N, C-alpha and C positions, 0 to 999 in steps of 0.2 A: 244583341242579339235578339231575336222574335222568335215567338212560340206559336206555331201554326199547328191546328190540332185537326189530323184527318178521321173527320168523326163519320163512323158507317151507321151508328144507331144502336150497334150490339151491344153486349153486356160492358166489354173491355173497353171501347171506346167511349162509352157513355161514363163507365166509370172513373176513367182518367179524367176527362173533362169536366167532372164534377168533384172530383178532389181536388184539380186547380184551383176550381172556384173557390171551393172549402177553405183550401190552404192560402187563399190571394195571391196564387202563381199568375203573372200576367198570361193573359189569354188575347194576343193581337189578332189572330182569323182562325176560323174553324170553316173548314171546308166538306161538303159530304157531297159523295158522287152517288148520284140518282140513277138507278139502272132502267127504273119504269118497272120494274117486275116486283115490286115488294108486296106484302099484304097491307092491308088499310091501315092494321096496328100501328105497323113500323111508322107509315107519316105522321099518326096519333104520337107518337112517341118523341118523335124529332120537333112537332110542335111543342111538347110539352118540356121538353131539355130546352127549346128557344129560350122558353118566360125563365128559365134560370140561367142562359146565359148572358154575359156582359158583352157580348159580338155578336152581329148577327150570322147565323149560320149560312155560308154560303151554299148553295145548292148546284152543283153543277149535272145537268141531264146528259147522258150517253144514250146513244143506239145501241142497245142490250144487243138487239138481234144481228147488224152490224160487226159489233166488236169481238161478240163470242161465235160469229158464225164465218160470215163471209170474210171478213179479216182473216182470221186464223187461217181460212182454206187459202188463202193467196198469199197471206203471209205481209199483208199491206201492199202486193204489187199489183199494177193494173194489169193484168194479165188475161189472157181470153180463157185458158184452160184451169181451172180449179181441182184442187185435190191436195192431199198429203202426202207429200213426197219427200 
């Protein structure tokens, strides 16, 4: 079994990751989804946590404006009309 941590940089995922490290629970992967809309302090926090983490934090960037705007309006379909229906 692999332990994959979904790391947002918030208090809960940070506490869980640090607890796993402290208790010597294997951390196989750490994945962080970057919406590119975070405050600069969050990026500094992620860098700080990376220094304590035994594996590289994988940062996946998403297009926030698309996924939380256009994609929702079209429900992922490529259609001419947009709207909430």
